[in-house]
C-alpha positions in Angstrom: 0.1 -0.1 0.1 1.5 3.4 -1.0 1.7 6.2 1.1 -1.2 8.2 -0.4 -3.4 5.1 0.1 -2.3 5.1 3.7 -3.2 8.6 4.2 -6.6 8.1 2.9 -7.4 5.5 5.1 -6.2 7.4 8.3 -7.8 10.6 7.1 -11.3 8.7 6.2 -11.5 6.9 9.5 -10.3 10.2 11.5 -13.2 11.9 9.8 -15.8 9.2 10.4 -14.7 9.1 14.0 -15.3 12.8 14.4 -18.7 12.5 13.0 -19.4 9.6 15.5 -18.3 11.5 18.2 -20.3 14.6 17.1 -23.4 12.1 17.0 -22.9 10.4 20.4 -22.4 14.1 22.0 -25.7 15.1 20.6 -27.4 12.1 22.2 -28.4 10.4 18.7 -28.3 6.6 18.1 -27.4 5.7 14.6 -30.8 4.9 13.7 -32.3 8.3 15.1 -29.5 10.3 13.2 -30.2 8.2 10.1 -34.1 9.1 10.1 -33.2 12.6 11.1 -31.2 13.2 8.0 -32.9 10.9 5.9 -30.3 8.1 5.0 -30.0 4.5 5.8 -28.6 3.5 9.4 -26.1 1.5 7.4 -24.7 4.6 5.9 -24.2 6.2 9.3 -22.4 3.0 10.5 -20.2 3.0 7.4 -19.3 6.6 7.6 -18.5 6.2 11.1 -16.1 3.2 10.7 -14.7 4.7 7.6 -15.9 2.2 5.4 -16.9 4.2 2.5 -15.1 3.8 -1.0 -15.2 7.4 -1.3 -16.0 10.4 0.8 -19.7 10.9 1.7 -21.4 13.8 -0.3 -20.8 17.1 1.8 -24.7 17.4 1.6 -24.9 14.3 4.1 -22.2 16.0 6.3 -23.8 19.2 6.4 -27.0 17.6 7.5 -25.4 15.5 10.0 -23.6 18.3 11.6 -26.8 20.7 11.5 -29.0 17.9 13.0 -26.5 17.3 15.9 -26.0 21.1 16.4 -29.6 21.6 16.7 -30.1 18.8 19.3 -27.0 20.2 21.4 -28.4 23.8 21.3 -31.9 22.5 22.3 -30.7 21.1 25.3 -28.4 24.3 26.1 -25.5 22.2 26.8 -22.1 23.4 25.1 -20.4 21.0 22.6 -16.6 20.1 22.6 -16.7 19.1 19.0 -16.5 21.8 16.5 -19.9 22.3 14.5 -18.7 25.0 12.3 -19.5 24.0 8.8 -16.8 26.1 7.3 -14.3 23.7 9.5 -16.2 20.5 8.1 -16.2 21.7 4.7 -12.4 21.8 4.8 -11.8 18.6 6.2 -14.4 17.0 3.8 -12.3 18.7 0.9 -9.2 17.1 2.2 -10.7 13.8 1.9 -12.0 14.6 -1.6 -8.3 15.9 -2.8 -6.9 12.6 -1.4 -9.4 10.6 -3.1 -9.0 12.3 -6.5 -5.2 11.7 -6.0 -6.0 7.9 -5.7 -8.6 7.9 -8.6 -11.1 6.1 -6.6 -13.9 6.5 -8.9 -15.5 3.1 -9.9 -18.2 3.3 -12.6 -19.8 -0.2 -11.8 -21.9 -1.2 -8.7 -19.6 -3.5 -6.4 -16.5 -2.4 -8.0 -14.4 -1.4 -5.1 -11.0 -1.5 -6.8 -9.2 1.9 -7.7 -9.8 2.9 -11.3 -8.0 5.5 -13.3 -9.6 8.8 -14.1 -10.8 9.8 -17.7 -7.6 11.8 -18.0 -5.3 8.7 -17.3 -7.0 5.9 -19.3 -5.2 4.0 -21.9 -5.8 1.1 -24.3 -4.0 -2.3 -23.6 -0.8 -0.4 -22.3 -0.8 2.1 -25.3 0.4 5.1 -24.0 -1.9 7.3 -26.1 -5.1 8.2 -24.2 -8.6 6.8 -25.0 -10.4 8.9 -27.4 -12.9 11.4 -25.7 -15.7 9.7 -27.6 -15.1 6.3 -26.1 -14.9 7.4 -22.5 -17.7 9.7 -23.0 -20.0 7.1 -24.1 -19.0 4.9 -21.3 -20.0 7.5 -19.0 -23.1 8.5 -20.4 -24.3 5.0 -20.4 -23.9 4.7 -16.8 -26.4 7.7 -16.3 -29.1 5.3 -16.7 -28.0 2.9 -14.1 -30.3 2.0 -11.2 -27.8 2.7 -8.7 -27.5 6.1 -7.5 -23.8 5.7 -6.5 -23.1 4.7 -10.0 -24.9 7.6 -11.4 -23.0 10.0 -9.1 -19.6 8.6 -10.0 -20.5 9.0 -13.7 -21.5 12.6 -13.3 -18.2 13.3 -11.4 -16.3 11.7 -14.3 -18.1 13.8 -16.8 -16.5 16.8 -14.9 -13.1 15.0 -15.0 -13.5 14.8 -18.9 -14.2 18.4 -19.2 -11.1 19.2 -17.2 -9.1 17.3 -19.4 -10.9 18.1 -22.9 -11.4 22.0 -22.6 -13.1 22.1 -26.0 -15.8 19.7 -24.8 -16.7 21.7 -21.5 -20.1 23.3 -23.1 -21.1 20.0 -24.3 -20.5 18.6 -20.9 -22.1 21.5 -19.0 -25.1 20.8 -21.4 -25.3 17.1 -20.5 -25.2 17.9 -16.8 -28.1 20.4 -17.3 -30.0 18.0 -19.2 -30.1 15.6 -16.4 -31.3 18.1 -14.1 -34.0 19.1 -16.4 -35.3 15.7 -16.4 -38.3 15.3 -13.8 -36.9 13.5 -10.8 -38.0 9.9 -10.0 -39.8 10.3 -6.8 -39.7 6.7 -6.1 -35.9 6.7 -6.2 -34.5 7.6 -2.7 -31.2 8.4 -3.9 -32.4 10.9 -6.6 -31.9 13.9 -4.4 -28.5 13.0 -3.8 -27.7 12.6 -7.5 -29.1 16.0 -8.3 -27.2 17.5 -5.7 -23.9 15.8 -6.9 -24.6 17.4 -10.4 -25.2 20.6 -8.9 -21.7 20.6 -6.9 -20.0 19.3 -10.2 -21.5 22.4 -12.1 -20.5 24.7 -9.2 -16.9 23.7 -8.6 -16.3 24.5 -12.5 -18.3 27.7 -12.3 -16.6 29.3 -9.3 -13.3 31.3 -10.3 -12.4 32.3 -6.9 -10.7 35.6 -8.0 -8.2 36.9 -6.1 -6.3 40.6 -6.2 -6.7 41.8 -9.7 -9.4 39.5 -10.6 -7.6 36.6 -11.8 -9.1 33.4 -11.3 -7.3 31.1 -8.8 -9.4 27.9 -9.0 -7.6 25.8 -11.2 -10.9 23.9 -12.1 -12.6 27.0 -13.3 -14.5 26.8 -16.6 -14.9 30.3 -18.2 -17.6 31.2 -20.4 -20.2 28.6 -19.8 -24.0 29.0 -20.7 -26.2 27.1 -18.1 -29.8 26.1 -19.3 -31.6 24.9 -16.2 -35.4 26.2 -17.7 -37.7 23.8 -15.7 -35.3 22.0 -13.6 -35.9 20.8 -10.2 -33.0 21.7 -7.8 -32.1 20.7 -4.4 -30.3 22.9 -1.9 -28.4 25.1 -4.6 -25.1 26.7 -3.6 -23.9 28.6 -6.9 -22.4 31.3 -4.5 -19.4 32.9 -6.2 -20.1 31.2 -9.7 -20.0 33.0 -13.0 -22.3 32.4 -16.0 -22.2 33.8 -19.5 -25.7 33.3 -20.0 -28.0 31.5 -17.5 -31.6 30.3 -17.9 -33.6 29.3 -14.8 -37.0 29.9 -16.1 -39.7 28.0 -14.5 -37.0 26.3 -12.5 -38.2 24.7 -8.8 -35.5 25.2 -6.1 -36.2 22.8 -3.2 -34.4 23.9 0.0 -32.0 26.8 0.1 -30.8 28.6 -2.9 -27.7 30.4 -2.7 -26.1 32.9 -5.5 -24.1 35.1 -3.2 -21.5 37.1 -5.2 -22.3 35.3 -8.3 -21.8 37.0 -11.7 -24.2 36.9 -14.6 -22.3 38.3 -17.4 -25.1 37.6 -20.2 -28.9 37.5 -19.9 -30.0 36.2 -16.5 -33.4 34.6 -16.7 -35.8 33.5 -13.5 -39.2 34.0 -15.0 -41.7 31.8 -13.4 -39.0 30.2 -10.9 -40.3 28.8 -7.7 -37.9 29.1 -4.5 -39.6 27.0 -2.0 -36.8 26.8 0.8 -36.4 29.2 4.0 -34.4 31.4 2.1 -33.0 32.4 -1.2 -29.9 34.7 -1.5 -28.6 36.8 -4.1 -26.3 39.2 -2.0 -23.7 41.0 -3.9 -24.6 39.1 -7.0 -23.9 41.1 -10.2 -26.2 41.1 -13.3 -24.2 42.8 -15.9 -26.8 42.4 -18.7 -30.6 41.9 -18.9 -31.9 40.2 -15.9 -35.5 38.7 -15.4 -37.3 37.8 -12.1 -40.7 38.1 -13.4 -43.6 35.8 -12.0 -41.1 34.5 -9.4 -42.5 32.8 -6.3 -40.3 33.5 -3.2 -41.7 31.3 -0.6 -38.9 32.1 1.9 -36.8 35.1 2.9 -35.5 37.0 -0.1 -31.9 38.6 0.3 -30.7 41.0 -2.6 -28.5 43.2 -0.4 -25.8 44.8 -2.5 -26.6 43.2 -5.6 -25.8 45.2 -8.9 -28.0 45.4 -12.0 -26.2 46.6 -15.1 -29.7 47.3 -16.9 -33.1 47.0 -15.4 -34.1 44.9 -12.3 -37.5 43.2 -13.4 -39.6 41.8 -10.5 -42.9 42.4 -11.9 -45.8 40.1 -10.8 -43.6 38.2 -8.3 -44.7 37.1 -5.0 -42.6 37.5 -1.5 -44.0 35.5 1.3 -41.7 36.2 3.8 -39.3 39.5 4.3 -37.5 40.7 1.2 -34.2 42.7 1.3 -33.0 45.2 -1.3 -30.8 47.3 0.9 -27.9 49.0 -1.0 -29.1 47.4 -4.4 -28.1 49.5 -7.4 -29.8 49.5 -10.8 -28.2 51.3 -13.7 -31.6 51.9 -15.6 -35.0 51.2 -13.9 -36.4 48.8 -11.2 -39.7 47.3 -12.0 -42.0 46.0 -9.3 -45.5 46.3 -11.1 -48.1 43.9 -9.6 -45.4 42.6 -7.1 -47.0 41.5 -3.5 -44.8 41.7 -0.5 -46.6 39.6 2.2 -43.7 40.1 4.5 -41.7 43.4 5.2 -39.7 44.9 2.3 -36.5 47.2 2.7 -35.0 49.4 0.1 -32.6 51.2 2.6 -29.6 53.1 0.5 -30.9 51.6 -2.7 -29.9 53.5 -5.9 -31.5 53.2 -9.1 -32.1 55.6 -12.2 -35.8 55.1 -11.7 -38.3 52.8 -10.1 -42.1 51.7 -10.7 -44.5 50.4 -8.4 -47.9 49.9 -10.0 -50.7 47.8 -8.6 -48.3 46.6 -5.7 -49.6 45.1 -2.5 -47.4 46.0 0.7 -48.8 43.9 3.6 -46.5 44.6 6.4 -43.4 46.9 6.9 -41.8 49.0 4.4 -38.5 51.1 4.4 -37.3 53.3 1.7 -35.1 55.4 4.0 -32.1 56.7 2.4 -32.9 55.4 -1.0 -31.7 57.4 -4.0 -33.4 57.7 -7.4 -32.3 60.0 -10.1 -35.9 60.4 -11.2 -38.8 60.3 -8.7 -40.0 56.7 -8.2 -43.6 56.2 -9.8 -46.1 54.6 -7.8 -49.8 53.9 -9.0 -52.7 52.2 -7.5 -50.6 50.4 -4.8 -52.2 49.5 -1.4 -50.7 49.4 1.9 -52.1 47.4 4.7 -52.3 49.9 7.7 -51.2 48.2 11.0 -48.4 47.9 13.6 -45.5 47.7 11.2 -43.6 50.7 10.3 -43.5 52.3 6.9 -41.1 54.7 5.4 -42.1 55.8 1.8 -40.2 57.8 -0.7 -40.6 61.5 -0.2 -43.1 61.9 -3.0 -45.3 59.0 -1.8 -48.2 59.5 0.7 -50.8 57.1 2.0 -54.4 57.7 1.1 -57.0 56.5 3.6 -60.6 55.7 2.9 -61.4 58.9 5.0 -59.3 61.0 2.3 -60.9 59.0 -0.5 -64.8 59.1 0.5 -66.9 60.7 -1.9 -64.2 61.1 -4.7 -63.3 57.5 -5.4 -64.7 54.2 -4.2 -63.9 53.8 -0.6 -60.7 52.0 0.2 -61.2 48.8 2.3 -61.1 49.3 6.1 -57.4 48.8 7.4 -56.0 49.4 3.9 -54.4 52.8 2.4 -53.9 53.7 -1.1 -50.2 54.7 -1.8 -50.1 57.7 -4.4 -47.7 60.4 -5.3 -48.3 63.7 -3.2 -49.5 65.5 -6.1 -52.3 63.2 -6.8 -53.2 63.2 -3.1 -53.4 66.9 -3.2 -55.9 66.7 -6.2 -58.0 64.3 -4.4 -57.9 66.1 -1.1 -58.6 69.6 -2.9 -61.6 67.9 -4.8 -63.0 66.3 -1.7 -62.4 69.5 0.4 -64.5 71.6 -2.1 -67.6 69.2 -2.1 -70.3 70.6 -0.2 
């Protein structure tokens, strides 16, 4: 056994032992933890004993650590084992690098022997590498395998092929996206894990990790990639820091959290009709350098757009925000459109900047905060409504609330507990006409 293999065995046993220590400290049995994170008890046992042929997916580790941390926090007892996800991510990354070095990427169920990666294949001792088409077809054939582990290995190998064959990268990105656009098989317990693997393979190649001077420091970065995930079903998306030449997420369904913090969209970015079902979706510090579309989007969790930059328009018309939405420090080069938007939770535009903004037939059902927002042209508002309650409301300087008492006799009375939001000039006209009536 070579030194790298010894290091691998030592590292995987240490990693599993720490996870086992964390589970025991949280008071979980193996069966209880397996039920809490949605895996088989045998998976928990094998992970703790270091018996896996490759590192477990980080999604499993993340769920494991989070479940244990929540159990410990619920008891109010301190933990002697680190539960910081960043630390666990670093340790998991070490295992992945050792695994890559060993080329432990079997493509057949039950094959436990190390196999060479796509970049290192040869034909019968021939030093010339196997042609891309041969390797690619072999990998694609395994995407139809019934075993989720075989499919995950094949998807990772697709990424390896793109690392080696630069001219094939867009084709491989298209194939990874094609897999995610296929409706998930709800009868397959491993389907969610497979889809998370595809997302991780994509994210690892789309994240440049730019250093000083804007130079990409990630050697695995694939620049200038178009991503077509229209209608895809995605689970726990972590595309933070990724760069897209063109991105199409129209009608995509995001199960779980969705993170695009610091992402850069060089070309058109489309999220028309997308549904975010998780607790939160975050586009903090994201840059949209071309046209972007968030029309008809349903945000079922908290929506974070703080510090986001829109190089053209910001289009959020007819979108629904179930929880609080944050657009603080957002910058829009041209106009921000929020026509027919519905804000069920509070919404904040503190320090936002835009050339202009249009709010027409919007519904503000909780707190509103436009303090310190700057618009080159006065923001337009028309036929908007706001619930009059305990939540604070801070409108732009040229907007006022028009109550049912103000409007009585001039327009149809506004419902009790609601106010119309109009520009000051319009409100003055209404009040003047109401005041002039006998």
